[in-house]
C-alpha positions as CSV (number, residue, x, y, z in Angstrom):
1,X,13.5,-5.9,-24.8
2,X,9.8,-5.3,-25.5
3,X,8.1,-2.7,-23.3
4,X,4.6,-3.5,-22.1
5,X,2.2,-1.5,-24.2
6,X,0.4,1.3,-22.3
7,X,-3.1,0.7,-23.8
8,X,-5.0,-1.7,-21.5
9,X,-6.7,-5.0,-21.9
10,X,-9.4,-5.9,-19.4
11,X,-8.0,-8.1,-16.6
12,X,-5.0,-9.3,-18.5
13,X,-2.8,-9.2,-15.3
14,X,-0.1,-7.3,-17.2
15,X,-1.4,-3.8,-18.0
16,X,-4.6,-4.1,-16.0
17,X,-5.4,-5.7,-12.7
18,X,-7.0,-9.2,-13.0
19,X,-9.6,-9.6,-10.1
20,X,-9.4,-13.4,-10.3
21,X,-5.7,-13.2,-9.7
22,X,-6.1,-11.1,-6.6
23,X,-8.7,-13.4,-5.2
24,X,-6.5,-16.4,-5.9
25,X,-3.8,-15.0,-3.6
26,X,-5.9,-16.2,-0.7
27,X,-4.6,-19.7,-1.3
28,X,-1.0,-18.4,-1.3
29,X,-1.6,-16.9,2.2
30,X,-3.2,-20.1,3.4
31,X,0.1,-21.9,3.2
32,X,1.9,-19.5,5.6
33,X,2.3,-20.2,9.3
34,X,1.2,-16.9,10.9
35,X,3.2,-15.0,13.5
36,X,1.4,-13.4,16.5
37,X,0.2,-9.9,15.8
38,X,2.4,-7.0,17.1
39,X,0.2,-4.3,18.4
40,X,1.3,-0.7,18.9
41,X,-0.5,1.3,21.6
42,X,-1.4,4.8,20.4
43,X,-1.2,6.3,23.9
44,X,2.2,7.1,25.5
45,X,3.2,5.0,28.5
46,X,1.7,1.8,27.1
47,X,3.9,-1.0,25.9
48,X,3.6,-3.2,22.8
49,X,2.1,-6.6,23.3
50,X,1.8,-9.7,21.1
51,X,-1.8,-10.7,20.5
52,X,-3.5,-13.7,18.9
53,X,-6.7,-12.7,17.1
54,X,-8.9,-9.8,18.1
55,X,-10.4,-8.7,21.4
56,X,-13.6,-6.7,22.0
57,X,-12.5,-4.9,25.2
58,X,-13.3,-1.2,25.3
59,X,-10.2,1.0,24.8
60,X,-11.2,4.6,24.5
61,X,-13.4,7.1,22.7
62,X,-12.6,9.7,20.0
63,X,-14.3,12.2,17.9
64,X,-16.5,10.6,15.2
65,X,-14.9,10.3,11.8
66,X,-16.7,9.8,8.5
67,X,-17.3,6.1,7.9
68,X,-17.4,5.1,11.6
69,X,-20.0,2.6,12.6
70,X,-22.9,4.6,14.1
71,X,-23.7,1.6,16.3
72,X,-20.6,2.3,18.3
73,X,-21.3,5.9,19.1
74,X,-20.5,6.9,22.7
75,X,-23.7,8.7,23.6
76,X,-22.6,9.7,27.1
77,X,-19.5,11.5,25.9
78,X,-21.4,12.9,22.9
79,X,-24.0,14.4,25.3
80,X,-21.3,15.9,27.6
81,X,-19.1,17.3,24.8
82,X,-21.8,18.3,22.3
83,X,-19.7,16.5,19.6
84,X,-20.2,13.0,18.2
85,X,-17.8,10.5,19.6
86,X,-17.1,6.8,18.7
87,X,-16.1,4.0,21.0
88,X,-12.9,2.2,20.1
89,X,-12.4,-1.4,21.1
90,X,-9.2,-3.5,21.2
91,X,-9.9,-4.7,17.7
92,X,-10.0,-1.1,16.5
93,X,-6.7,-0.3,18.1
94,X,-4.8,-3.5,17.7
95,X,-6.3,-5.4,14.8
96,X,-6.5,-3.2,11.7
97,X,-4.3,-2.7,8.7
98,X,-4.7,0.3,6.4
99,X,-3.1,0.0,2.9
100,X,-2.2,3.3,1.3
101,X,-1.9,2.7,-2.4
102,X,-0.3,5.0,-5.0
103,X,-2.4,5.3,-8.2
104,X,-0.5,8.0,-10.0
105,X,0.1,7.8,-13.7
106,X,3.7,6.9,-13.1
107,X,2.6,3.5,-11.8
108,X,1.2,2.5,-15.2
109,X,4.6,1.7,-16.6
110,X,6.4,-1.6,-17.1
111,X,9.1,-3.2,-19.2
112,X,9.0,-6.7,-17.6
113,X,6.0,-9.0,-17.0
114,X,3.5,-6.3,-15.7
115,X,2.9,-2.7,-15.0
116,X,3.9,-1.3,-11.6
117,X,0.3,-0.6,-10.9
118,X,-0.6,-4.3,-11.4
119,X,2.2,-5.4,-9.1
120,X,1.2,-2.8,-6.5
121,X,-2.4,-4.2,-6.6
122,X,-1.1,-7.7,-6.2
123,X,1.0,-6.7,-3.2
124,X,-2.0,-4.9,-1.7
125,X,-4.3,-7.9,-2.2
126,X,-1.7,-10.2,-0.6
127,X,-1.5,-7.9,2.4
128,X,-5.3,-7.9,2.7
129,X,-5.5,-11.7,2.7
130,X,-2.6,-11.9,5.2
131,X,-4.2,-9.3,7.5
132,X,-7.6,-11.0,7.7
133,X,-6.0,-14.4,8.2
134,X,-4.1,-12.9,11.2
135,X,-7.5,-11.7,12.6
136,X,-7.1,-8.1,11.6
137,X,-9.6,-5.9,9.8
138,X,-8.3,-4.4,6.5
139,X,-9.0,-1.3,4.5
140,X,-7.4,0.6,1.6
141,X,-6.9,4.2,0.7
142,X,-5.9,5.3,-2.9
143,X,-4.0,8.5,-3.6
144,X,-2.9,10.0,-6.9
145,X,-5.3,9.9,-9.8
146,X,-7.9,8.2,-7.5
147,X,-8.9,9.8,-4.2
148,X,-10.9,7.0,-2.6
149,X,-11.2,5.1,0.7
150,X,-12.6,1.6,1.5
151,X,-13.3,1.5,5.2
152,X,-11.7,-1.4,7.1
153,X,-13.7,-4.6,7.3
154,X,-13.1,-8.0,9.0
155,X,-12.8,-11.5,7.6
156,X,-12.7,-12.8,4.1
157,X,-15.4,-10.3,3.1
158,X,-12.9,-7.5,4.0
159,X,-10.2,-8.9,1.8
160,X,-12.6,-9.5,-1.1
161,X,-13.8,-5.9,-0.8
162,X,-10.2,-4.7,-1.0
163,X,-9.6,-6.9,-4.1
164,X,-12.8,-5.6,-5.7
165,X,-11.8,-2.0,-5.0
166,X,-8.3,-2.5,-6.4
167,X,-9.6,-3.8,-9.7
168,X,-12.3,-1.1,-9.9
169,X,-9.9,1.7,-9.2
170,X,-7.4,0.4,-11.7
171,X,-10.0,0.2,-14.4
172,X,-10.6,3.9,-14.2
173,X,-8.9,6.0,-17.0
174,X,-5.5,7.4,-16.0
175,X,-5.3,11.1,-15.3
176,X,-2.5,13.6,-14.8
177,X,-3.7,14.5,-11.2
178,X,-0.8,14.7,-8.8
179,X,-1.1,14.4,-5.1
180,X,2.1,14.9,-3.0
181,X,2.8,12.0,-0.7
182,X,2.7,14.3,2.3
183,X,-0.9,15.2,1.5
184,X,-1.8,11.5,1.1
185,X,-0.2,10.7,4.4
186,X,-2.0,13.5,6.1
187,X,-5.3,12.2,4.7
188,X,-4.4,8.7,5.9
189,X,-3.8,10.0,9.4
190,X,-7.4,11.4,9.4
191,X,-9.0,8.2,8.2
192,X,-7.0,5.6,10.3
193,X,-10.2,4.3,11.9
194,X,-8.1,2.9,14.7
195,X,-5.7,1.1,12.4
196,X,-2.6,-0.1,14.2
197,X,-0.6,-0.8,11.0
198,X,-0.2,1.1,7.8
199,X,1.4,-0.3,4.6
200,X,2.4,2.3,2.0
201,X,2.7,0.9,-1.5
202,X,4.2,3.4,-4.0
203,X,6.9,4.0,-6.6
204,X,8.0,7.1,-4.8
205,X,7.6,9.7,-7.5
206,X,5.1,11.6,-5.4
207,X,7.6,11.7,-2.5
208,X,8.1,15.3,-1.4
209,X,10.1,17.0,1.3
210,X,7.2,17.3,3.7
211,X,6.6,13.5,3.5
212,X,9.3,12.9,6.2
213,X,7.4,14.7,8.9
214,X,4.1,13.2,7.9
215,X,5.6,9.7,8.1
216,X,6.9,10.6,11.6
217,X,3.4,11.9,12.6
218,X,1.7,8.8,11.2
219,X,4.2,6.5,13.0
220,X,3.0,7.9,16.4
221,X,-0.4,6.3,15.9
222,X,0.4,3.2,13.9
223,X,3.3,0.9,12.8
224,X,4.3,2.1,9.3
225,X,5.8,-0.2,6.6
226,X,6.8,0.8,3.1
227,X,6.8,-1.3,-0.1
228,X,8.6,0.4,-3.0
229,X,7.4,-0.9,-6.4
230,X,9.8,-0.3,-9.3
231,X,10.5,-1.4,-12.8
232,X,13.7,-3.2,-13.6
233,X,15.0,-0.3,-15.6
234,X,14.5,1.9,-12.5
235,X,16.6,-0.3,-10.3
236,X,19.6,-1.1,-12.5
237,X,21.2,0.2,-15.8
238,X,19.9,-1.5,-18.9
239,X,22.1,-3.5,-21.2
240,X,23.4,-1.5,-24.3
241,X,20.8,-1.2,-27.0
242,X,17.9,0.7,-28.6
243,X,14.8,0.8,-26.4
244,X,11.3,1.5,-27.9
245,X,9.1,3.5,-25.5
246,X,5.4,4.5,-25.9
247,X,3.5,7.1,-23.9
248,X,0.1,8.7,-24.5
249,X,0.0,7.1,-28.0
250,X,3.4,8.5,-29.0
251,X,6.4,6.2,-29.8
252,X,10.0,7.0,-29.5
253,X,13.3,5.2,-29.3
254,X,16.0,5.7,-26.7
255,X,19.6,4.8,-27.7
256,X,21.6,3.6,-24.7
257,X,25.1,2.6,-25.7
258,X,27.8,4.0,-23.4
259,X,28.0,3.2,-19.7
260,X,27.4,6.8,-18.8
261,X,24.2,7.0,-21.0
262,X,22.8,3.9,-19.3
263,X,23.7,5.0,-15.8
264,X,22.3,8.5,-16.3
265,X,19.1,7.0,-17.8
266,X,18.7,4.7,-14.9
267,X,19.2,7.4,-12.3
268,X,16.7,9.7,-13.9
269,X,14.1,6.8,-14.4
270,X,14.7,5.5,-10.9
271,X,14.7,8.7,-8.9
272,X,11.3,8.1,-7.3
273,X,12.0,4.6,-5.9
274,X,15.4,5.6,-4.7
275,X,14.0,8.7,-2.9
276,X,11.3,6.8,-1.1
277,X,13.6,3.9,-0.2
278,X,16.2,6.3,1.2
279,X,13.5,8.1,3.2
280,X,12.1,4.9,4.7
281,X,15.6,3.7,5.7
282,X,16.6,7.0,7.2
283,X,13.5,6.9,9.4
284,X,14.1,3.4,10.5
285,X,10.9,2.1,9.0
286,X,10.3,-1.5,7.9
287,X,10.6,-1.4,4.1
288,X,11.3,-3.5,1.1
289,X,11.7,-2.9,-2.7
290,X,10.3,-5.2,-5.5
291,X,10.3,-5.0,-9.2
292,X,7.5,-6.0,-11.5
293,X,8.7,-9.6,-12.1
294,X,8.8,-11.1,-8.6
295,X,6.2,-12.8,-6.3
296,X,4.9,-9.8,-4.4
297,X,3.7,-11.9,-1.5
298,X,7.2,-12.7,-0.3
299,X,8.0,-9.0,0.2
300,X,4.6,-8.3,1.8
301,X,4.7,-11.2,4.2
302,X,8.2,-10.1,5.2
303,X,7.0,-6.7,6.1
304,X,3.9,-7.8,7.9
305,X,5.7,-10.5,9.9
306,X,5.0,-14.0,8.4
307,X,7.0,-17.0,9.4
308,X,8.2,-19.6,7.1
309,X,5.6,-21.6,5.2
310,X,4.2,-24.6,7.0
311,X,5.3,-28.0,5.8
């Protein structure tokens, strides 16, 4: 088995995100028969409803958040309260997907086909194209080595903006910066911009004890789905053999012969994906797990509610 080398080649689709590949996923989504959107009302006492497309009916106002459209300021409430408030419409409450993407250094690893970071970007791009085709706006927030936010936008322009951001963020040099998942989820709650759905894409190594409560809190305002991205060696014991590994320019060789050696290695290597998957399942969230070799779109469409492809 040959491990994917950690030094990066621009846009190769293996160790670095290829923008053209993310954009091409639009055609993949175009072959799917869409299901009606499932909205989740943020206020208690309201029931979920299935909607086609987006509405422009006024829903409520809230305190202004960075990135809000100033054209939607609620001047009357602002004058009464002394604080800036933004008007939210049905499209803000029921037609918006926020993708929360893990960019930690642990994502830049792979032994089959591509890095986890590349697979995660593919999944995020597929989700973006799916969302805009369903009539939703889409935005993306990075956590880990990148601390960035792309405000939700509508239509193909929104999906293209997400694809561009994914490629740009991936091209940045890796860092050792660590952001606990709980901190990232807390930040996501503050920048929801009326999003009704959140898709978390991560390998789980940043998952901490406080993430459970933050997921519960986030789930009160939006429907939360989790996509766990893992390498094949993190999901199942490797066959017996010698495995060359390279990290930060240093090479080593791991000898895995006995069943116990291979099992212990897999458990240590796969601790992150296992932890996040168990957390999502225990909270009753919609979740799925993929490795770096599969078609990411199938998992994403399953989480976001696609029907079978049209014939």
